[in-house]
Structure formats: structure tokens, C-alpha cells
N, C-alpha and C positions, 0 to 999 in steps of 0.2 A: 205806234199809231192806233192799235186796237185799244190800248189802255186809255188813251186820250178820248177815243170815241165813247168808251164806257163811262168815263167821268163826265163827259159832256151830256150823255143821256141821263145820268143821275141828276145833274144840275137842272137840265130842262124839265124833267119830270117833277122834281121838287119845286121848281119855280112855278110851274103851271098849277100845282096843287095849292101852293101858298097864294098865288095870284087869285085863284078862284075863291079861297076863303076870305081874303082881304076885300075882294070885289063885293061879295055878298055882305060883308060887314059894313062896307061903305054905303051900299044901297039900303041896308036895314037901318042905318043911322042918318038918313035924310039926304044923302048925296044923290043927285039925279042919275038915272040909269045911263043917260047920254054921256055924262062926264065921270061916272064912277070908276071907269077903267083906268083913269089917270092916277087915282090914289094908290092902288097897289103897285102899279107900274112904276110910279115915282119912288116909292119906298124901296122896292127891291132893286130897281135900277140904280138908286143912290148907293146901295150897298156894293153893287158891282163897280160903280165908278170910284168909290173910295178904295176898293181893292186894287184897281188899276193905278190909282194914285200912289198906293204903297209900293207897287212894283216900280213905278217911275222914280219915286224917291230913292229906292234902293239902288237902282241903276245909276242915278246921278249923285249917290252918296249924300242924300239929304236926310234930315230928321223925319221919322215916320210915325212918331208917337201920336201926333195930332190926327193923322189919317186913320190910324188904328182905333183911336177913340171914336171917330165917326163911324167906322165899320161896326164897332161894338154897339153903338147907339142904334144904328139901322137894324142890326140883327135882333136886338132886344125888342125894338118896336115891332118888327115883323112877327117875332114869336108871340109877343103880347097880343097883337091883333088876331093872330090865328087862334090863340087860346080864348079870347073874348067871343070869337065867332062860334066856338064849340059850346055844347050844353054843359051843365054843371058837373058831369061825371068826370072823375079823375082820368079814366082811360081815354075818354073822348078828348080831354084837354092835352093828354100826352101825345095822342095821335095827331092832333092839330098842331102841336108845337114841333113835331118832327120835320115836316117839309122845309120850313125856313132854315132849320139847323143843317139839314142835308144839303140844301141849296148853298148855304154859306161854305160848308166844309168842302163840297165838291168843287165849288168855284175856286176856293183857296188852293185845292190840289191842282186844278187845271192851271191856275196862275203860277204855281210853283214849278210845274212841268215846263211852262213857257219860259219862266225865268231861268230854269236850269238849261234849257236848250239855247237861250240867248247867251248865257254865260259860256257855254261850251263853244258856241259860234265865235264869241269874243276871244276865248282862249285859243281856238283853232286859228283865228286870224292873226293873233299875236304871235303864235308859234310859226306860222307861215312867214310873217314879217321878220321874225328872229332868224329863221333859216335864210331868208333873202339877205339880211344884213350880214350873216356869217359868210354866205357865198360871196357877197360883195367885198367883205374884209379880206377873204382869202384871195380873191382876184386882185385886190389892191396890193396885198402882200407879195403876190407873185410878180406883179408889175414892178413894185419897188425893188424886189430882188433882181429882176431883169435889168432895171435901170442901174442898180448898184454894180452888177457884173459888167455892164457897158462902161460905166465910169472906171472900174478897175482895169478893163481892157485898154481904155484910152490912156490911163495912167501908166500902164506897162509900156504902151507904145511911146508915150512921152519920155519915160525913163530911158528907153532904148535910143531915142533920138538924142537925148541929152548925153548919153554915154558916147554916142558916135561923135557928137560935137566936141566933147571933152577929148576924145582920142585925136580928132582933127586938130584941136588947139594944141595938144601936146606935141603932135607931129610938127605943127608950125613953129612952136617954141624951139623944138630940137633943131629944125632947119635954120632958124635964126641964130641959135647958139653955134651951130657948126659953121655957119657963114661968118659969124664974128670971129671965131677961132681961126678961120682961114683968111682973115684980114679983108673980108668983103669979096673975095674971089669965089664965085659959085663953082668954078671948075675945080679949084683946090678943095673946096668943101666937099664936093662929090667924091673926089679921089680919097680924101681922108676917111669918108664914110665907107668907101670900098675897101680900104685897108682894114678898117675895123671888122667888116664882114669876113674878109679872108682870114684874119687872125682868130676869129671865133669858130673856125671849122674844126679845130682839134686834129689837124693832120689829114682831114678828108676834104680836099678842095672841091667846092661846088662847081657845077657846070655853068657855062655862060647863061644858059636859059634860067637857071636858078638865081644867078646873080642879078640878071635883068629884072626878075620878078621881085627880089628883095629890094632892089634899088627903087623900083616903081612904088612898092609899098612905103618906102621911106620918103617918097616925094621927088625922086630923081628919075624922070622919064627920059631915057636915052635909048639909042639903037645899038645893034650888035657891033657895028664898026666903032662907035664911040667907046663902047666898053673895052674893046680890044686895045684901042689907043690908050685908054686910061690904065689898063693893066701893064702895057709896055712902059708907060710913064712911071709907074710905081714899082717896076721891076718884077711884075707877076706875069 
């Protein structure tokens, strides 16, 4: 902020000195005192306007050669006017030429500082937007991962249901086969299955409760009295 204030002070001081010399030059060469202020003001203001146009062109990525040529013309005209106002001594002419040069250079420095801050602000805004995009992408990724996990969970549940259905179908097919082997008699089919259970115990006969549970798992829901009757029927 202090640097900008110093640069602005240099520009204002040089502008005033150049303005005074050009004003007196205009009055000395026939322009009325009432309107003479417009001549130096227009010349130096044109230089400032051309410099602003250069900044605008740079920001919008336009060609700036034409505007720089206008700036050069305005600066040379201001320098020439200041020199013509001075007396014929070389030192006086050099002193007279200095204010427009300082005004031009300080204005360019000021515009460069403004352009730099504008670019920094643009970069800062782009960086903030990039961070926001990254955060949004991360959130989207996390949401997609959560959705994928939900789909996997549903798939596992569906596979479990399919497995259960397959087991139920297998039990149904087994019951049908046992029923066909028993000639269509469900009691005979149940007793044949009971024989199979008893033969698979390897000499360790199960209890009635265990047999009832195994029969229920096989699809034969019976009571204890029916089990005892079936065991007597098959000689067990």
C-alpha cells in the first residue's frame, strides 16, 4: 500500500509539472486562457487512457501493439511540448522533458501493480474454485463408494436368498423323489427317510428329539407319537 502511494505521488507531481508547462505553452501560442487547460489535460489524459486500454487488452488477451503505439505518441508529444516551453539551454530542456517521462513511467508502474494484483486475485479465485471442485469430487467419490457398498450389500443379501431358495428347491426335489420311490405314499416315504437317518448314525442312535429335528429339517413335520409309531413300524 505504501509503495502504491509513493508511485501515485510521483505520478501526480510529474503530471502537475507537465500540465503547467503544456498549459503555458498553449497560452503562449494563441489558445485562450479560458480553454487552454483542455490542451495539456487532453494530451496527458490520452496517455493514461491508452495505458488503461493496454491493461484491458492484456486481461482480455487482445493485441496491444496499437495501444502501445498510441502511448508512445502521446508521451513523445508531451515531452516535445515540455521541451518547446523551456528556453534554449540543454539543462532547461532536460529538466522540462523529465516530468512527462516520470509521469509515464510512474503510471506504468502503478498500472503494473494493479495488473499484478488483478492477476493474483484471479489466481486466488481459480485456486479457491479448484479446491471447491476437489472437495466436490471427493464428496462425489465418497457418495459413489457408499452407493457401491450398498449395492454390494444388496447383492450379498440377494445371493443369500437365492441360496436359501436353491436349498428349498433341493429339499422339494428330494421329497418328490422319496415320494416317488415310496410309490406315492407319504407315510412310506417318511419312514424310508427315517431308516436312512437311523442307518447313518454309525452305532450311536439319536434321541427322539434329535430325530424329530432332523425330520423337520427334511420336510417331515410330525409329533413324538407319530415318530414312535414309525419306529415300531420299521422295527426300531
